[in-house]
MARBA-169419 format. One record per residue (C-alpha): residue number from 1; z, x, y negated; chain. Coordinates in Angstrom, 3 decimals. Each point is the difference from the previous one (the first is absolute). Layout:
N
[r NUM; [Z; X; Y]; A];
...
This chain:
453
[r 1; [-25.251; 19.463; -28.868]; A];
[r 2; [-3.084; -2.242; 0.611]; A];
[r 3; [0.078; 1.030; 3.697]; A];
[r 4; [3.604; -1.130; 0.391]; A];
[r 5; [-0.661; -3.271; -1.743]; A];
[r 6; [-2.959; -0.573; 2.280]; A];
[r 7; [2.142; 0.752; 3.073]; A];
[r 8; [2.608; -2.515; -1.160]; A];
[r 9; [-2.601; -2.695; -0.565]; A];
[r 10; [-1.566; 0.558; 3.498]; A];
[r 11; [3.380; -0.169; 1.616]; A];
[r 12; [0.772; -3.230; -1.896]; A];
[r 13; [-3.388; -1.385; 1.229]; A];
[r 14; [0.729; 1.028; 3.590]; A];
[r 15; [3.572; -1.539; -0.239]; A];
[r 16; [-1.517; -3.241; -1.387]; A];
[r 17; [-2.429; -0.197; 2.822]; A];
[r 18; [2.765; 0.528; 2.539]; A];
[r 19; [2.143; -2.643; -1.556]; A];
[r 20; [-2.910; -2.428; -0.232]; A];
[r 21; [-0.807; 0.710; 3.647]; A];
[r 22; [3.583; -0.879; 1.036]; A];
[r 23; [0.072; -3.233; -1.924]; A];
[r 24; [-3.589; -0.961; 1.256]; A];
[r 25; [1.082; 0.533; 3.634]; A];
[r 26; [3.116; -2.071; -0.489]; A];
[r 27; [-2.245; -2.925; -1.045]; A];
[r 28; [-2.661; 0.676; 2.747]; A];
[r 29; [-0.673; -1.985; 3.093]; A];
[r 30; [0.104; 1.189; 3.631]; A];
[r 31; [-2.468; -1.280; 2.462]; A];
[r 32; [1.608; -1.308; 3.251]; A];
[r 33; [-1.288; 2.941; 2.067]; A];
[r 34; [1.454; 2.373; -2.560]; A];
[r 35; [3.420; -1.583; -0.013]; A];
[r 36; [0.118; -0.143; 3.802]; A];
[r 37; [-1.098; 3.652; 0.197]; A];
[r 38; [2.821; 0.973; -2.306]; A];
[r 39; [2.513; -1.828; 2.203]; A];
[r 40; [-1.379; 1.742; 3.135]; A];
[r 41; [0.151; 3.325; -1.806]; A];
[r 42; [3.671; -0.581; -0.912]; A];
[r 43; [0.997; -0.961; 3.500]; A];
[r 44; [-1.783; 3.026; 1.556]; A];
[r 45; [1.705; 2.201; -2.533]; A];
[r 46; [3.367; -1.399; 0.944]; A];
[r 47; [-0.608; 0.280; 3.716]; A];
[r 48; [-1.147; 3.680; -0.274]; A];
[r 49; [2.938; 1.008; -2.332]; A];
[r 50; [3.113; -2.014; 0.637]; A];
[r 51; [2.255; 1.217; 2.807]; A];
[r 52; [1.563; -3.416; 0.700]; A];
[r 53; [-0.791; -3.003; -2.129]; A];
[r 54; [2.709; -1.978; 1.682]; A];
[r 55; [2.506; 2.403; -1.495]; A];
[r 56; [0.195; -2.257; -3.098]; A];
[r 57; [-2.212; -2.965; 0.764]; A];
[r 58; [2.056; -2.664; 1.685]; A];
[r 59; [-2.894; -1.637; 1.959]; A];
[r 60; [-3.022; 2.311; 0.324]; A];
[r 61; [-2.010; -2.732; 1.811]; A];
[r 62; [0.641; -2.421; -2.842]; A];
[r 63; [-1.145; 2.704; -2.496]; A];
[r 64; [-3.277; 0.388; 1.695]; A];
[r 65; [-0.438; -3.783; 0.410]; A];
[r 66; [0.558; -0.529; -3.724]; A];
[r 67; [-2.392; 2.792; -1.110]; A];
[r 68; [-2.731; -1.187; 2.471]; A];
[r 69; [0.438; -3.546; -1.226]; A];
[r 70; [-0.680; 1.156; -3.522]; A];
[r 71; [-2.864; 2.043; 1.118]; A];
[r 72; [-1.635; -2.902; 1.922]; A];
[r 73; [0.597; -2.344; -2.992]; A];
[r 74; [-2.316; 2.044; -2.357]; A];
[r 75; [-3.289; -1.868; 0.180]; A];
[r 76; [-0.827; 0.018; -3.728]; A];
[r 77; [0.031; 2.808; -2.525]; A];
[r 78; [3.549; 0.750; -1.245]; A];
[r 79; [0.976; 1.548; -3.247]; A];
[r 80; [1.557; 3.486; 0.238]; A];
[r 81; [3.131; -1.410; -1.804]; A];
[r 82; [0.498; -2.738; 2.559]; A];
[r 83; [-0.775; 2.393; 2.901]; A];
[r 84; [2.737; 2.409; -1.375]; A];
[r 85; [2.528; -2.795; -0.321]; A];
[r 86; [-0.586; -1.252; 3.576]; A];
[r 87; [0.233; 3.568; 1.471]; A];
[r 88; [2.983; 0.975; -1.992]; A];
[r 89; [2.086; -2.710; 1.771]; A];
[r 90; [0.123; 2.354; 2.946]; A];
[r 91; [2.084; 2.419; -1.962]; A];
[r 92; [3.204; -2.125; 0.501]; A];
[r 93; [-0.934; -0.763; 3.660]; A];
[r 94; [-0.201; 3.680; 0.930]; A];
[r 95; [3.317; 0.567; -1.931]; A];
[r 96; [-0.234; 3.739; -0.480]; A];
[r 97; [-0.027; 1.796; -3.336]; A];
[r 98; [-2.385; 2.615; 1.392]; A];
[r 99; [-2.548; -2.656; 1.205]; A];
[r 100; [-1.884; -1.721; -2.776]; A];
[r 101; [-3.290; -1.457; -1.094]; A];
[r 102; [-0.435; -0.128; -3.731]; A];
[r 103; [-2.685; 0.370; -2.626]; A];
[r 104; [-1.357; 3.507; -0.279]; A];
[r 105; [1.197; 1.682; -3.201]; A];
[r 106; [2.018; -2.934; -1.329]; A];
[r 107; [0.768; 1.901; -3.342]; A];
[r 108; [-3.643; 0.532; -0.737]; A];
[r 109; [-0.779; -3.657; 0.686]; A];
[r 110; [2.695; -1.095; -2.448]; A];
[r 111; [-1.150; 2.399; -2.533]; A];
[r 112; [-3.609; -1.333; 0.330]; A];
[r 113; [1.463; -3.528; -0.386]; A];
[r 114; [1.844; 0.809; -3.118]; A];
[r 115; [-2.847; 2.042; -1.518]; A];
[r 116; [-2.181; -3.004; 0.506]; A];
[r 117; [2.291; -2.127; -2.174]; A];
[r 118; [2.168; -1.258; 2.964]; A];
[r 119; [3.684; -0.466; -0.158]; A];
[r 120; [2.992; -0.172; 2.318]; A];
[r 121; [3.489; -1.606; 0.286]; A];
[r 122; [1.854; 1.687; -2.820]; A];
[r 123; [3.221; 1.213; 1.595]; A];
[r 124; [1.258; 2.595; 2.381]; A];
[r 125; [2.356; -1.760; 2.404]; A];
[r 126; [2.811; 0.521; 2.505]; A];
[r 127; [0.025; -2.172; 3.110]; A];
[r 128; [3.497; -0.357; 1.396]; A];
[r 129; [0.970; -2.512; 2.736]; A];
[r 130; [-3.215; -1.941; -0.753]; A];
[r 131; [0.904; -0.105; -3.723]; A];
[r 132; [-2.620; 1.099; -2.541]; A];
[r 133; [1.657; 1.894; -2.906]; A];
[r 134; [-1.556; 1.219; -3.174]; A];
[r 135; [0.325; 3.829; -0.357]; A];
[r 136; [-2.011; 0.800; -3.034]; A];
[r 137; [-3.501; -0.522; -1.487]; A];
[r 138; [-2.878; 1.204; 2.219]; A];
[r 139; [-0.875; 2.637; -2.727]; A];
[r 140; [3.427; 1.607; 0.413]; A];
[r 141; [1.571; -1.506; -3.154]; A];
[r 142; [3.401; -1.633; 0.272]; A];
[r 143; [0.153; -3.769; -0.021]; A];
[r 144; [2.684; -2.325; -1.409]; A];
[r 145; [-0.547; -1.994; 3.260]; A];
[r 146; [1.116; 2.867; 2.235]; A];
[r 147; [2.413; -1.218; 2.686]; A];
[r 148; [-1.191; -3.567; -0.144]; A];
[r 149; [-0.948; -1.616; 3.336]; A];
[r 150; [-3.403; -1.654; 0.044]; A];
[r 151; [0.208; -3.340; 1.872]; A];
[r 152; [-3.382; -1.311; -0.709]; A];
[r 153; [-3.426; 1.362; -1.185]; A];
[r 154; [-2.359; -2.557; -1.459]; A];
[r 155; [2.193; -2.705; 1.591]; A];
[r 156; [-0.169; 1.452; 3.414]; A];
[r 157; [3.327; 0.805; 1.734]; A];
[r 158; [0.418; 3.675; 0.567]; A];
[r 159; [0.402; -0.248; 3.812]; A];
[r 160; [-3.472; -1.540; 0.101]; A];
[r 161; [-1.345; 3.104; -1.867]; A];
[r 162; [2.007; 2.674; 1.948]; A];
[r 163; [-0.833; -1.452; 3.429]; A];
[r 164; [-3.718; 0.657; 0.135]; A];
[r 165; [0.356; 3.301; -1.951]; A];
[r 166; [2.664; 1.368; 2.395]; A];
[r 167; [-2.235; -1.128; 3.053]; A];
[r 168; [-2.611; 2.360; -1.422]; A];
[r 169; [2.397; 2.948; -0.641]; A];
[r 170; [0.539; 2.674; 2.529]; A];
[r 171; [3.616; 1.292; 0.904]; A];
[r 172; [2.561; 0.419; 2.686]; A];
[r 173; [2.037; -3.097; -0.891]; A];
[r 174; [0.395; -2.834; -2.454]; A];
[r 175; [2.113; 2.243; -2.218]; A];
[r 176; [-2.627; 2.784; 0.116]; A];
[r 177; [-2.837; -2.409; -0.725]; A];
[r 178; [1.886; -1.387; -3.001]; A];
[r 179; [0.549; 3.490; -1.421]; A];
[r 180; [-3.674; 0.923; 0.538]; A];
[r 181; [-1.317; -3.264; -1.546]; A];
[r 182; [2.215; 0.491; -3.070]; A];
[r 183; [-1.984; 3.173; -0.775]; A];
[r 184; [-3.338; -1.749; 0.109]; A];
[r 185; [0.957; -3.631; -0.847]; A];
[r 186; [-2.462; -0.347; -2.928]; A];
[r 187; [-2.826; 1.263; 2.085]; A];
[r 188; [0.638; -2.173; 3.020]; A];
[r 189; [0.494; -3.014; -2.210]; A];
[r 190; [-3.378; 0.578; -1.528]; A];
[r 191; [-1.592; 0.517; 3.396]; A];
[r 192; [1.408; -3.206; 1.432]; A];
[r 193; [0.293; -2.437; -2.866]; A];
[r 194; [-2.691; 1.390; -2.285]; A];
[r 195; [0.085; 1.045; -3.646]; A];
[r 196; [1.870; -1.925; -2.619]; A];
[r 197; [0.293; 0.765; -3.612]; A];
[r 198; [3.360; -1.773; -0.596]; A];
[r 199; [2.895; -0.696; 2.206]; A];
[r 200; [2.666; -2.715; -0.265]; A];
[r 201; [3.256; 1.112; 1.466]; A];
[r 202; [3.170; -1.867; 1.010]; A];
[r 203; [2.919; 2.447; -0.167]; A];
[r 204; [3.681; 0.123; 1.115]; A];
[r 205; [2.418; 2.159; -1.965]; A];
[r 206; [3.285; -0.389; 1.810]; A];
[r 207; [0.889; -3.690; -0.228]; A];
[r 208; [-2.539; -0.499; -2.809]; A];
[r 209; [-3.380; -1.545; 0.713]; A];
[r 210; [-2.856; 0.849; -2.349]; A];
[r 211; [-3.153; -1.983; 0.577]; A];
[r 212; [-3.578; 0.360; -1.008]; A];
[r 213; [0.013; 3.464; -1.575]; A];
[r 214; [-3.591; 0.885; -0.829]; A];
[r 215; [-1.099; 3.645; 0.230]; A];
[r 216; [-3.294; 1.707; -0.468]; A];
[r 217; [-1.553; 1.928; 2.896]; A];
[r 218; [-0.051; 3.779; -0.218]; A];
[r 219; [-2.983; 2.345; -0.109]; A];
[r 220; [1.997; 3.229; 0.234]; A];
[r 221; [1.955; 1.674; 2.754]; A];
[r 222; [2.620; 2.762; -0.328]; A];
[r 223; [-0.704; 3.180; 2.036]; A];
[r 224; [2.763; 2.139; -1.553]; A];
[r 225; [1.915; 0.230; 3.345]; A];
[r 226; [-2.739; 2.149; 1.495]; A];
[r 227; [1.219; 3.234; -1.704]; A];
[r 228; [2.068; 2.738; 1.679]; A];
[r 229; [3.001; -0.517; -2.225]; A];
[r 230; [0.035; -3.682; 0.873]; A];
[r 231; [0.139; 0.779; 3.718]; A];
[r 232; [2.274; 3.083; 0.106]; A];
[r 233; [3.152; -0.101; -2.022]; A];
[r 234; [3.466; 1.604; 0.033]; A];
[r 235; [3.007; -0.404; -2.173]; A];
[r 236; [3.795; 0.093; -0.126]; A];
[r 237; [1.884; -3.264; 0.263]; A];
[r 238; [3.548; 1.504; -0.179]; A];
[r 239; [1.402; 3.392; 0.047]; A];
[r 240; [-0.006; -0.178; 3.798]; A];
[r 241; [-3.074; -2.123; 0.821]; A];
[r 242; [-3.752; 0.443; -0.443]; A];
[r 243; [-2.814; -2.480; 0.400]; A];
[r 244; [-3.295; 1.104; 1.645]; A];
[r 245; [-2.752; -2.558; -0.258]; A];
[r 246; [-3.061; 0.435; 2.247]; A];
[r 247; [-2.441; -2.886; -0.192]; A];
[r 248; [-2.533; 1.580; 2.282]; A];
[r 249; [-0.377; 2.587; 2.743]; A];
[r 250; [-3.633; 0.659; -0.903]; A];
[r 251; [-1.184; 2.115; -2.920]; A];
[r 252; [-3.340; 1.458; 0.906]; A];
[r 253; [-0.692; 0.858; -3.642]; A];
[r 254; [2.405; 2.949; 0.142]; A];
[r 255; [2.344; 0.218; 3.085]; A];
[r 256; [1.411; 3.395; -1.041]; A];
[r 257; [1.359; -1.676; -3.084]; A];
[r 258; [1.989; -2.446; 2.126]; A];
[r 259; [1.615; 2.887; 1.982]; A];
[r 260; [0.796; 1.897; -3.322]; A];
[r 261; [1.549; -3.260; -1.372]; A];
[r 262; [2.148; -0.477; 3.119]; A];
[r 263; [1.168; 3.680; 0.020]; A];
[r 264; [0.891; -0.401; -3.695]; A];
[r 265; [1.996; -3.048; 0.884]; A];
[r 266; [2.155; 1.706; 2.634]; A];
[r 267; [0.390; 2.960; -2.314]; A];
[r 268; [1.455; -2.314; -2.614]; A];
[r 269; [2.165; -1.666; 2.582]; A];
[r 270; [1.476; 3.389; 0.895]; A];
[r 271; [0.342; 1.048; -3.542]; A];
[r 272; [1.819; -3.269; -0.939]; A];
[r 273; [2.087; 0.105; 3.193]; A];
[r 274; [-0.859; -3.621; 0.858]; A];
[r 275; [1.713; -1.678; 2.780]; A];
[r 276; [-2.047; -3.224; 0.288]; A];
[r 277; [-3.740; -0.160; 0.139]; A];
[r 278; [-1.702; -3.434; -0.276]; A];
[r 279; [-3.646; -0.129; 1.124]; A];
[r 280; [-1.815; -3.212; -1.163]; A];
[r 281; [-3.051; -0.812; 2.119]; A];
[r 282; [0.006; -3.680; -0.581]; A];
[r 283; [-3.492; 0.186; -1.560]; A];
[r 284; [-1.310; 2.514; 2.571]; A];
[r 285; [-2.586; -1.422; 2.314]; A];
[r 286; [-0.550; 3.258; 1.922]; A];
[r 287; [-2.479; 2.931; -0.061]; A];
[r 288; [0.140; 3.295; 1.832]; A];
[r 289; [3.053; 0.981; 2.092]; A];
[r 290; [-0.186; 3.632; -0.834]; A];
[r 291; [1.082; -0.632; -3.576]; A];
[r 292; [3.521; -0.969; 1.199]; A];
[r 293; [-0.106; 2.094; 3.143]; A];
[r 294; [-0.502; 3.221; -2.093]; A];
[r 295; [1.219; -1.222; -3.330]; A];
[r 296; [3.290; -1.820; 0.586]; A];
[r 297; [1.283; 0.423; 3.601]; A];
[r 298; [0.412; 3.820; -0.219]; A];
[r 299; [2.508; -0.463; -2.821]; A];
[r 300; [2.104; -2.709; 1.652]; A];
[r 301; [-0.200; 0.279; 3.767]; A];
[r 302; [3.065; 1.397; 1.630]; A];
[r 303; [-1.219; -0.281; 3.595]; A];
[r 304; [-3.290; 0.159; 1.909]; A];
[r 305; [-2.102; -3.096; -0.445]; A];
[r 306; [-3.013; -1.956; 1.158]; A];
[r 307; [-2.161; -2.494; -1.846]; A];
[r 308; [-0.339; -2.311; 3.072]; A];
[r 309; [0.448; -0.301; 3.725]; A];
[r 310; [-2.901; -1.573; 1.762]; A];
[r 311; [-3.675; -0.961; -0.854]; A];
[r 312; [-3.088; -1.826; 1.223]; A];
[r 313; [-3.379; 1.005; -1.284]; A];
[r 314; [-3.647; -0.700; 0.468]; A];
[r 315; [-2.317; 2.905; 0.339]; A];
[r 316; [-2.859; -0.287; -2.473]; A];
[r 317; [-2.942; 2.269; -0.718]; A];
[r 318; [0.958; 3.198; -1.598]; A];
[r 319; [3.581; -0.231; 1.427]; A];
[r 320; [-0.823; 0.872; 3.673]; A];
[r 321; [2.544; 2.314; 1.537]; A];
[r 322; [0.158; 1.819; 3.339]; A];
[r 323; [-0.128; -2.488; 2.914]; A];
[r 324; [-0.750; -2.906; -2.365]; A];
[r 325; [-3.189; -1.836; -0.717]; A];
[r 326; [-0.929; -2.508; -2.758]; A];
[r 327; [1.487; -3.439; 0.741]; A];
[r 328; [2.938; 1.242; 1.913]; A];
[r 329; [3.425; -1.464; -0.920]; A];
[r 330; [2.660; 2.622; 0.252]; A];
[r 331; [3.801; -0.352; -0.036]; A];
[r 332; [2.408; 2.960; -0.404]; A];
[r 333; [3.058; 1.454; -1.576]; A];
[r 334; [0.123; 1.800; -3.400]; A];
[r 335; [1.111; 3.444; 0.928]; A];
[r 336; [0.106; 1.652; -3.425]; A];
[r 337; [3.517; 0.858; -1.095]; A];
[r 338; [0.571; 1.212; -3.514]; A];
[r 339; [2.739; 2.611; -0.255]; A];
[r 340; [2.594; 0.236; -2.794]; A];
[r 341; [-1.074; 2.261; -2.789]; A];
[r 342; [3.320; 1.938; -0.199]; A];
[r 343; [-1.236; 2.607; -2.355]; A];
[r 344; [-1.138; -2.422; -2.608]; A];
[r 345; [1.901; 1.156; -3.233]; A];
[r 346; [-0.291; -3.543; -1.341]; A];
[r 347; [1.598; -1.785; 2.862]; A];
[r 348; [1.743; -3.159; -0.896]; A];
[r 349; [3.085; -1.074; 1.924]; A];
[r 350; [1.039; -3.069; -1.912]; A];
[r 351; [-0.423; -3.761; 0.509]; A];
[r 352; [-3.431; -1.520; 0.224]; A];
[r 353; [-0.852; -3.709; -0.709]; A];
[r 354; [-3.494; -1.223; 0.474]; A];
[r 355; [-0.904; -3.182; -1.794]; A];
[r 356; [-2.602; -2.104; 1.929]; A];
[r 357; [-1.561; -3.447; -0.408]; A];
[r 358; [-2.704; -2.323; 1.242]; A];
[r 359; [-2.760; 2.198; -1.432]; A];
[r 360; [1.255; 3.120; 1.707]; A];
[r 361; [-2.593; 0.825; 2.654]; A];
[r 362; [-1.902; 2.339; 2.205]; A];
[r 363; [1.031; 3.622; -0.546]; A];
[r 364; [3.003; -1.027; -2.042]; A];
[r 365; [1.240; -2.055; 3.033]; A];
[r 366; [-0.447; 3.118; 2.175]; A];
[r 367; [2.054; 1.798; -2.570]; A];
[r 368; [2.681; -2.758; -0.091]; A];
[r 369; [0.123; 0.145; 3.914]; A];
[r 370; [0.465; 3.680; -0.043]; A];
[r 371; [2.810; -0.208; -2.619]; A];
[r 372; [1.769; -2.753; 1.915]; A];
[r 373; [-0.362; 1.120; 3.531]; A];
[r 374; [1.229; 3.486; -0.664]; A];
[r 375; [2.729; -1.082; -2.420]; A];
[r 376; [-1.382; 1.920; -2.835]; A];
[r 377; [0.823; -2.942; -2.337]; A];
[r 378; [0.331; -3.704; -0.348]; A];
[r 379; [-2.647; -2.667; -0.597]; A];
[r 380; [0.974; -2.343; -2.826]; A];
[r 381; [-1.618; -3.237; -1.331]; A];
[r 382; [0.033; -3.687; 0.286]; A];
[r 383; [-2.875; -0.576; 2.419]; A];
[r 384; [-2.963; 1.818; 1.727]; A];
[r 385; [-3.540; -0.939; 0.960]; A];
[r 386; [-1.354; 2.616; 2.295]; A];
[r 387; [0.410; 0.388; 3.715]; A];
[r 388; [2.013; 3.063; 1.179]; A];
[r 389; [-2.818; 0.717; 2.496]; A];
[r 390; [-3.023; 1.006; -2.001]; A];
[r 391; [-3.773; 0.019; 0.701]; A];
[r 392; [-2.017; 2.746; -1.599]; A];
[r 393; [-2.955; 2.385; 0.034]; A];
[r 394; [-1.956; -2.703; -1.882]; A];
[r 395; [-3.838; -0.043; 0.299]; A];
[r 396; [-2.233; -1.732; -2.470]; A];
[r 397; [-3.277; -1.799; 0.327]; A];
[r 398; [-2.012; -2.034; -2.560]; A];
[r 399; [-1.706; -2.976; 1.377]; A];
[r 400; [-3.723; 0.265; -0.575]; A];
[r 401; [-0.857; -3.286; -1.673]; A];
[r 402; [3.173; -1.418; -1.510]; A];
[r 403; [1.352; 3.389; -1.101]; A];
[r 404; [3.460; -0.909; 1.315]; A];
[r 405; [2.158; 3.083; 0.703]; A];
[r 406; [1.550; 0.035; 3.495]; A];
[r 407; [3.077; 2.106; 0.541]; A];
[r 408; [1.143; 0.551; 3.526]; A];
[r 409; [2.674; 2.323; 1.396]; A];
[r 410; [-0.558; 2.249; 3.050]; A];
[r 411; [3.662; 0.535; 1.108]; A];
[r 412; [3.543; -1.387; -0.147]; A];
[r 413; [3.160; 1.924; -0.112]; A];
[r 414; [3.649; -0.796; 0.988]; A];
[r 415; [2.849; 1.272; -2.222]; A];
[r 416; [1.914; 3.140; 0.935]; A];
[r 417; [2.852; -1.889; 1.775]; A];
[r 418; [-2.352; -2.471; 1.666]; A];
[r 419; [0.717; -3.750; 0.005]; A];
[r 420; [-2.013; -3.206; -0.676]; A];
[r 421; [-3.149; 0.939; -1.888]; A];
[r 422; [-0.469; -3.318; -1.569]; A];
[r 423; [3.429; -0.305; -1.581]; A];
[r 424; [-0.025; 0.337; -3.713]; A];
[r 425; [1.683; 3.130; -1.470]; A];
[r 426; [3.667; -0.556; -0.053]; A];
[r 427; [2.336; 0.806; -2.911]; A];
[r 428; [3.283; 2.050; 0.247]; A];
[r 429; [1.179; -1.691; -3.212]; A];
[r 430; [-1.170; -3.431; -1.225]; A];
[r 431; [0.434; -0.530; -3.693]; A];
[r 432; [-1.472; -3.051; -1.564]; A];
[r 433; [-1.520; 0.417; -3.418]; A];
[r 434; [-2.353; -1.773; -2.443]; A];
[r 435; [-3.667; 0.957; 0.910]; A];
[r 436; [-0.824; -0.003; -3.618]; A];
[r 437; [2.587; 2.658; -0.724]; A];
[r 438; [-0.787; 2.880; 2.289]; A];
[r 439; [2.708; 2.243; -1.541]; A];
[r 440; [2.627; -2.639; 0.893]; A];
[r 441; [-0.056; 1.282; 3.609]; A];
[r 442; [0.776; 3.538; -1.196]; A];
[r 443; [2.789; -1.195; -2.259]; A];
[r 444; [1.588; -1.998; 2.756]; A];
[r 445; [-0.182; 2.848; 2.407]; A];
[r 446; [1.631; 2.299; -2.445]; A];
[r 447; [2.670; -2.433; -0.816]; A];
[r 448; [0.716; -0.555; 3.705]; A];
[r 449; [0.220; 3.727; 0.517]; A];
[r 450; [2.529; 0.289; -2.909]; A];
[r 451; [2.140; -2.880; 1.413]; A];
[r 452; [0.015; 1.640; 3.378]; A];
[r 453; [1.408; 3.260; -1.332]; A];
């Protein structure tokens, strides 16, 4: 008993040290040579990893000009925080959800900030068409202000707040960056504007304006959506329709559980003799392709299929193949063809609708492309954010002094049917709905289906 208590105390001390170190680093100063070394390290990493920076960067020369201007301007010590904020501006310039430069272990930093008595903007938000909408309290509790649009924070118009934060958010497009920023708004607000204990909000509720609402900052964040049951769900909507919600294609904790879950879903579909399967991936930012290649497509594919058509990749250490050397840029065609699993006893032959949105990304876009290009189902939503051509094979490097995490892709892929890689994912059916009411899209889809029969 005493031994267990001692272990717990030691772990607590270690955790406290880690949190303290995170916060101390955030407030630390970088010497000019350290800051410039980190910039050089980042550029070298990009050049050794990325197959084609011009794939998403509109003007590569201007990109290098801007980063070199910043590097040459550092003649005095610069705080880690300010260095982060300057470097993070290149996220929107690169305009790729798989290319980012962000603080290492953002969650641990925020936990350290809160454990040290710090606080954050008190609401989870939705950002839709540059409008900032209150979703609920940051700790997960419901709020009577849910659905209200925030037009000012502490007297500052919301566009003046969103503009610098979106510049520092990575993503494929404005829609995608807004969706990503919404998931970390409280954190980025703190990084850019600093800590505040109270906030004065101007709100809009329909035609009603509500001015100068004072709210206290929050010192608690909800993490309940990290569980398996929050990410993988299935239920019946009608006697004919089932809803499969998959919020991630990555579950390293217990992958076999995901496959067992999906098998049970299609077993229930067969048992209930469902004729319409709705797959909701609006909150799915990607993961590992094999979860849907092995866990979904064998049940619904009625013809041979591919995950893409062409690719370009950079050969990096550890990925050297025959006739290739490190640094080579290779183009080619994806030759793997997946055959129909005709013997699958749980084969589903009904209608498939895949719900997508601005946050749908990476592996979930490859899944969407595969569904759409092979006519396995229809893509439904009101807008998208990710490009149909996707980068991938991301590599990570932590910059030595600033501890910024750099993420860089080593390849890009073209969708199965080919086409313009930089086009956003296109919808087969566009249905407008209130972003605060996610279920409204499902209800409208079902109502439309009923009217069409």
